[in-house]
C-alpha positions in Angstrom: -3.0 18.0 29.5 -4.2 15.7 32.5 -3.2 16.4 35.9 -2.4 13.6 38.3 -5.2 12.4 39.7 -6.0 11.3 43.2 -6.9 7.9 42.3 -3.7 5.5 41.8 -4.9 1.9 41.5 -2.9 -1.5 40.3 0.3 -0.3 38.2 0.0 0.6 34.8 0.3 -2.6 32.5 2.5 -0.2 30.5 6.4 -1.7 31.1 9.8 1.1 30.8 10.5 -1.4 28.4 8.0 -0.7 25.7 7.5 3.5 26.6 10.8 4.2 26.4 12.2 3.2 23.2 8.7 3.9 21.9 8.8 8.0 23.6 12.5 8.4 22.1 11.3 8.0 18.4 9.7 11.2 18.5 11.7 14.0 17.2 11.0 15.9 20.6 13.3 17.0 23.4 13.9 19.6 22.4 11.4 21.7 24.7 10.2 20.4 28.4 8.7 16.9 28.9 5.7 16.5 30.2 3.6 13.3 32.4 1.0 11.5 30.9 -1.1 9.5 33.4 -3.5 6.9 32.6 -7.3 7.4 32.7 -8.8 4.7 34.3 -6.4 4.4 37.1 -4.7 7.9 37.7 -1.3 5.9 37.7 1.7 8.2 36.1 2.5 6.3 32.5 5.6 8.7 31.6 7.2 11.9 31.1 6.3 12.4 27.3 9.3 14.5 25.5 8.5 17.8 23.6 9.0 18.9 20.5 10.9 22.7 20.0 10.5 24.8 16.9 14.4 23.7 16.2 12.5 19.5 16.6 10.1 20.2 14.1 12.0 21.9 11.3 14.5 18.9 11.8 11.1 17.2 11.5 10.2 18.3 8.2 14.6 18.3 7.1 14.5 14.7 7.1 11.0 13.9 6.0 11.8 16.5 2.8 15.2 14.5 2.1 12.9 11.4 2.4 10.4 11.7 0.2 12.3 12.6 -2.5 14.1 9.3 -3.0 10.7 7.2 -1.8 8.4 9.3 -4.6 11.3 7.2 -6.9 10.2 3.5 -5.6 7.6 1.5 -7.5 3.6 1.5 -6.4 4.1 -2.5 -6.5 7.0 -1.8 -3.8 5.2 0.4 -1.7 2.2 -2.2 -1.7 4.8 -4.9 -0.6 5.5 -3.1 2.7 2.2 -1.8 3.4 1.2 -5.9 3.4 3.5 -6.1 5.8 2.2 -3.3 8.3 -0.9 -5.2 7.9 0.6 -8.4 9.0 2.2 -6.5 11.9 -0.8 -4.7 13.3 -2.7 -8.1 13.4 -0.3 -10.2 15.1 0.8 -7.7 17.4 -2.3 -6.4 18.8 -2.3 -7.1 21.9 0.9 -5.3 22.5 -0.8 -1.6 20.3 -4.6 -3.0 22.4 -2.7 -2.7 25.7 -1.2 0.7 24.6 -4.6 2.1 23.6 -7.0 1.5 26.6 -3.9 2.4 28.8 -4.1 5.7 27.1 -7.5 6.6 26.5 -9.1 4.6 28.9 -11.3 2.5 26.7 -12.5 -1.1 26.8 -11.0 -3.5 24.9 -13.8 -4.0 22.3 -13.7 0.1 21.4 -10.4 -0.5 20.9 -9.9 -3.2 18.6 -12.8 -1.1 16.5 -9.2 0.8 16.0 -7.1 -2.5 15.1 -9.6 -3.1 12.7 -10.1 -0.1 10.8 -6.0 -0.1 10.7 -5.7 -3.9 9.1 -9.4 -2.8 6.8 -7.8 0.6 5.3 -4.3 -1.3 5.4 -5.7 -4.0 3.1 -7.8 -1.6 1.0 -5.3 0.3 -0.1 -2.4 -2.0 -1.4 -5.7 -3.6 -3.3 -6.6 -0.3 -4.8 -2.6 1.8 -5.2 -1.8 1.0 -8.0 -4.5 1.7 -10.1 -4.8 4.7 -8.4 -2.1 5.9 -9.0 -1.1 4.5 -12.3 -2.2 8.2 -14.1 -4.4 7.8 -17.1 -4.4 8.7 -21.1 -6.9 10.9 -22.0 -8.2 12.0 -25.6 -5.7 14.7 -27.0 -7.9 17.8 -28.0 -7.3 16.7 -31.9 -6.7 12.8 -32.2 -3.6 11.3 -32.6 -1.9 14.4 -33.6 -2.6 15.6 -29.8 -1.1 13.1 -27.5 -2.0 13.2 -23.4 -1.2 11.8 -20.2 -2.1 12.7 -17.2 1.1 11.8 -14.6 0.0 11.8 -10.4 2.4 14.1 -7.9 2.7 13.8 -4.4 2.0 16.6 -2.6 5.0 16.7 -0.5 5.1 16.0 3.0 1.3 15.5 4.7 0.7 16.7 8.3 -1.6 14.4 9.6 -3.3 15.7 12.9 -4.9 13.6 15.0 -6.8 13.5 18.2 -7.2 11.4 21.9 -10.3 9.3 21.1 -8.8 7.4 18.7 -4.9 7.5 18.3 -4.5 4.5 16.5 -6.8 4.5 13.4 -6.9 8.0 13.4 -3.2 8.6 13.3 -2.1 5.4 10.9 -5.4 5.0 8.5 -4.7 8.8 7.3 -1.3 8.4 7.0 -1.1 4.6 5.5 -2.4 6.4 1.8 -0.4 9.3 2.0 2.3 7.4 2.3 1.3 5.4 -0.4 0.8 8.0 -2.7 4.6 8.8 -2.4 4.7 11.6 0.7 6.4 12.1 3.9 4.1 12.2 6.9 4.6 14.7 9.8 2.6 13.2 12.5 1.4 15.8 15.3 -0.5 13.3 18.1 -2.7 14.3 21.2 0.2 14.1 23.5 -2.3 11.9 25.6 -2.1 9.0 22.8 0.8 9.8 21.6 1.9 6.0 22.6 -0.2 4.5 19.8 0.7 6.7 17.3 4.6 6.0 17.6 3.9 2.7 18.5 2.6 2.8 14.7 5.3 4.4 13.1 7.6 1.8 14.8 5.6 -1.0 13.2 5.7 0.6 10.2 9.5 1.0 10.2 9.6 -2.4 10.9 7.2 -3.3 7.6 9.6 -1.8 5.2 9.0 2.2 5.5 12.2 4.1 5.5 13.4 5.7 8.4 11.8 9.4 8.5 9.3 8.7 6.0 6.7 9.2 8.6 7.7 11.5 11.9 5.9 12.8 15.2 6.8 15.9 16.2 4.8 16.4 20.3 3.4 19.1 21.9 0.1 21.1 22.2 -1.6 21.8 19.3 -2.1 25.5 19.9 1.7 25.9 21.3 2.8 24.5 18.2 0.2 23.3 15.8 0.4 26.6 13.7 4.5 26.0 13.3 3.4 22.3 11.9 0.9 23.8 9.4 3.6 26.5 8.0 5.8 23.7 7.0 3.6 21.2 5.4 2.2 20.8 2.0 -1.2 19.2 3.0 -3.5 19.2 6.3 -4.8 16.4 7.5 -7.4 17.0 10.5 -9.4 15.5 13.2 -11.0 17.1 16.1 -13.0 19.8 16.7 -15.3 21.8 14.9 -13.6 25.1 16.0 -10.2 24.0 15.7 -11.1 23.0 12.4 -11.8 26.2 11.1 -8.6 27.5 12.4 -6.5 25.4 11.2 -8.8 25.7 7.8 -7.6 29.4 7.4 -4.1 29.2 8.4 -4.1 26.7 5.7 -6.0 28.7 3.1 -3.4 31.5 4.0 -0.9 29.1 2.2 -3.1 28.5 -0.5 -2.3 24.5 0.7 -5.2 21.5 0.8 -6.5 20.2 3.3 -8.8 17.7 5.0 -11.0 18.1 8.0 -13.5 15.9 9.8 -14.4 17.5 12.8 -17.9 17.0 15.2 -21.3 15.7 15.0 -24.4 15.6 17.1 -25.6 12.4 14.8 -29.5 11.3 14.4 -30.3 7.5 15.1 -34.2 6.8 13.5 -36.4 4.2 14.8 -39.0 3.8 12.2 -42.5 2.1 12.4 -41.2 -0.7 11.1 -38.3 -1.4 12.6 -36.9 -4.9 14.5 -37.7 -2.9 18.0 -35.0 -5.4 19.6 -32.3 -5.0 16.9 -32.7 -1.4 16.9 -32.3 -1.3 21.1 -29.1 -3.8 21.2 -27.5 -2.4 17.8 -28.1 1.2 19.7 -26.0 0.4 23.0 -22.9 0.4 20.4 -23.7 3.0 18.3 -23.9 5.5 21.3 -21.7 4.6 23.4 -18.7 3.3 21.9 -15.1 4.6 23.6 -18.0 6.1 26.3 -19.4 7.9 23.4 -16.0 9.8 22.8 -16.7 9.0 19.2 -17.6 11.6 16.2 -19.6 9.2 14.5 -21.3 8.4 17.7 -25.3 8.9 18.1 -26.4 11.5 20.8 -29.8 11.5 19.6 -32.6 9.1 18.9 -35.6 9.7 16.9 -38.1 6.9 18.1 -41.9 6.5 16.3 -44.8 7.3 18.6 -45.7 3.5 17.7 -42.8 1.9 19.1 -41.3 4.5 21.2 -42.4 2.6 24.4 -41.1 -0.8 23.8 -37.9 0.5 22.0 -37.1 2.4 25.7 -37.7 -0.5 27.4 -35.7 -2.4 25.9 -32.4 -0.1 25.5 -32.8 1.7 29.1 -32.5 -1.9 29.7 -29.9 -3.0 27.9 -27.7 0.6 29.2 -28.3 -0.7 32.5 -27.0 -4.2 32.4 -23.2 -2.4 30.7 -20.9 -3.0 32.5 -18.2 -0.4 33.2 -13.9 -0.6 34.5 -10.6 -0.1 33.2 -9.3 -3.8 32.8 -7.0 -4.8 30.1 -9.1 -7.4 28.8 -12.8 -8.4 27.1 -14.6 -8.5 30.5 -15.9 -4.8 30.2 -18.6 -3.1 27.7 -17.4 0.2 28.4 -14.8 2.2 29.8 -13.8 5.6 31.1 -13.7 9.0 29.5 -10.5 10.0 28.9 -9.7 13.4 30.4 -11.4 15.9 33.5 -13.2 18.3 31.0 -14.6 15.3 29.3 -15.8 14.6 32.6 -17.3 17.7 33.4 -18.3 18.5 30.1 -20.5 14.9 31.0 -21.9 16.1 34.0 -22.9 19.4 33.5 -25.0 18.9 30.5 -26.7 16.7 32.2 -27.2 18.2 35.4 -28.5 21.4 33.1 -30.9 19.2 31.3 -32.2 17.7 34.7 -32.5 21.2 36.4 -34.6 22.5 33.3 -37.2 19.0 33.4 -35.3 16.3 32.1 -35.7 12.4 33.3 -32.6 9.8 33.9 -33.8 7.0 32.1 -30.6 5.3 32.9 -27.2 6.1 34.2 -26.7 10.0 35.4 -23.8 10.0 37.6 -19.9 10.3 38.0 -18.5 7.0 39.3 -15.2 7.3 40.9 -15.1 3.9 42.9 -14.2 2.9 39.3 -11.7 5.3 38.5 -11.0 9.2 38.2 -13.1 10.0 34.9 -15.7 7.3 34.5 -19.2 7.9 34.2 -22.3 5.2 34.0 -23.8 5.4 30.5 -26.6 7.5 30.6 -30.3 8.1 28.7 -32.6 11.2 29.1 -35.8 11.9 28.2 -38.0 15.0 28.1 -34.4 16.8 26.5 -36.0 20.2 24.3 -34.4 23.3 22.9 -32.8 25.1 25.8 -30.9 22.8 27.2 -27.5 22.5 26.9 -27.6 18.5 25.8 -29.9 19.8 22.6 -27.5 20.9 20.7 -24.3 21.1 22.0 -22.0 17.9 21.1 -21.7 15.8 24.6 -18.4 13.9 23.6 -19.5 11.4 26.4 -21.6 8.2 27.1 -24.8 10.5 27.0 -27.9 10.2 24.6 -31.3 11.9 24.4 -34.4 10.0 22.9 -37.2 12.0 21.3 -41.0 10.5 20.3 -42.2 11.8 16.7 -45.1 11.1 14.8 -44.0 10.6 11.2 -40.6 10.0 9.4 -41.0 13.2 8.3 -40.4 14.6 12.0 -38.3 12.6 12.2 -36.2 13.9 9.5 -36.9 17.1 10.2 -35.5 16.9 13.9 -32.5 15.3 12.6 -31.6 18.0 10.8 -32.4 20.7 13.2 -28.2 20.9 13.2 -25.6 22.4 12.5 -23.4 19.7 12.2 -23.7 16.7 9.8 -21.3 13.6 10.3 -23.1 10.8 10.8 -26.8 8.9 11.1 -28.6 5.8 11.4 -32.3 4.6 10.3 -33.8 1.4 10.9 -36.6 -0.6 9.5 -37.7 -3.4 7.8 -38.1 -2.0 4.7 -34.6 -1.7 3.5 -36.2 1.1 0.4 -37.7 2.9 2.7 -35.0 3.0 4.6 -32.6 3.8 1.4 -35.1 7.0 1.1 -34.8 8.1 4.3 -31.7 8.1 4.3 -31.0 10.3 1.5 -33.0 12.6 2.7 -30.7 13.0 6.3 -28.3 15.8 6.4 -25.3 14.2 6.7 -21.6 12.7 5.2 -22.7 9.1 6.1 -26.1 7.3 6.8 -26.5 3.7 8.0 -29.4 1.2 7.6 -29.9 -0.8 10.8 -26.7 -0.1 12.2 -24.8 2.7 13.6 -21.9 3.5 12.1 -19.9 0.1 11.4 -21.5 -0.5 8.1 -20.4 2.8 6.4 -17.3 3.0 8.6 -15.8 0.2 7.7 -16.4 0.3 4.0 -13.0 1.2 3.0 -14.0 1.7 -0.5 -16.9 4.3 0.5 -15.6 8.1 1.3 -16.0 9.6 4.8 -16.5 12.8 6.1 -19.0 15.5 7.1 -21.0 18.3 5.7 -22.1 21.3 7.7 -19.9 22.3 10.2 -18.5 18.3 10.7 -15.9 18.9 7.8 -14.8 19.9 4.6 -13.0 16.7 2.2 -12.8 12.6 2.2 -11.4 10.1 4.3 -11.4 6.1 2.8 -11.9 5.1 -0.9 -10.6 6.4 -3.5 -11.3 10.1 -2.4 -8.6 9.0 0.9 -5.7 8.6 -1.6 -6.0 10.8 -4.0 -6.9 13.9 -2.0 -3.3 13.9 -0.9 -2.0 13.8 -5.1 -1.4 16.8 -8.0 -2.4 15.7 -11.0 0.2 17.1 -13.9 -0.9 16.9 -17.7 1.4 16.5 -20.1 0.7 17.4 -23.6 2.6 16.1 -26.7 1.4 18.3 -30.0 2.6 15.9 -33.4 3.4 17.0 -36.7 1.0 20.0 -36.7 0.4 23.1 -34.5 -2.9 24.1 -32.7 -2.6 27.6 -35.1 -3.6 28.6 -38.8 -0.8 26.7 -41.4 1.8 29.1 -43.2 -0.5 31.0 -45.3 -3.8 30.7 -43.9 -5.7 33.7 -42.1 -7.0 33.9 -38.5 -10.6 33.8 -39.7 -10.1 30.7 -42.3 -8.5 29.2 -39.3 -11.5 30.0 -37.1 -14.0 28.5 -40.1 -11.8 25.5 -40.6 -11.5 24.6 -36.6 -15.6 25.0 -36.6 -16.0 22.4 -39.4 -13.9 20.0 -37.5 -15.7 20.5 -34.4 -18.7 19.5 -36.1 -17.4 16.7 -37.8 -16.4 15.4 -33.8 -19.6 16.1 -32.5 -21.2 14.1 -35.5 -19.2 11.4 -34.2 -19.7 11.5 -31.3 -15.7 11.9 -30.0 -14.7 13.8 -26.8 
């Protein structure tokens, strides 16, 4: 949690009449509350209730009861509720945008990305869920005699453990497919941004989701995270690679499934034939969305030597012209960092790089005149092995430029990392772009875009390779991970065994003949 910064600018834009009822929606109060502050202003948002073990037990008990009834609701009715939720999010976006901005400090354009994400995923899963959950009737071992049906069963109660950087998108967009699949959800949002998750739960119930089906317990991960995991039937986590390893171990001990989206040190490649002006402009959003506090954002840019100087000049020019501020409107390009610890990390990475010979081309300093945790969007050149920023994820508004002599060098450098979440390639030759993209070790690669093209394509899976994660969100995979399949086989007339009076040897010869005939007839 943050502590109260010295700077206390304007009062919070969130009225008590909004904050207090949302706090009361949490299954919490059995542990001492904690104070939450707005990163952009330092002003106190409110005292957030915290959950005790008894609160967590109560949440899971209610969730299991609600889930049993919810699983009986026809998918068509579940989908109708999801469509209403979609409409509420769009209609009330001003309210949730204010909440997201106040809790995170990000600019409004970047907060709207979260609204868009939830709307896109709501619409997508409402469209595909009936087919994905319908089950199927595969061919049995003996045609006609063996009738097989595969049915889909919800996992039960899913734990969605979401981070602070995208509090609406990463709480709602992971919970919704779990709910539509027939599960209940117990969420553990980050304390700093719990209001966004609580607003989503409130909106979901107003749309028609049963009360108690989607709940939130509150507390620091190291204090209650393990208790949540020991009660869940499946775990969905977004956050650091280090914590992801711990969650994988905890889930593995219980033999339950899990999905992890973890960190990234994402590369952007500007090839020799790229549209330099377009690449420079798009790279700004790719690097500095949510002040760089985005797992998908770019921290490394590899530029072919033929266009390096042109790209650098245009990119740095755009970065220097970015406007910073915490206003709750669309007037600013970038907002604040969210925590003192993020500001400390950014400052440490930049200062370490400069001390070891790197050059600051833009930014490079904190802006306490704007708010407690503001830091200028920063571009570094001359970064090399041995500097902290070279390999470690900064998770802030810092990007390093590297000159390369060929596509091969660019790909080799891009892949020189343990991470593998997202990447980007800029080129006018789309076939070349696809070929290069296929060689980059990343779960998603965008050609002529930073991250939105892949991330926003809800019908395609999203996730990481290497230490960037396990499992996928979005696409059919993002829903099917929340179900178990059950095979029901009905054998008719004759058993799959020797007939009365038939020896095992004759049975084996008979089946051998049958298998040969089935192969000839191309039977599965």
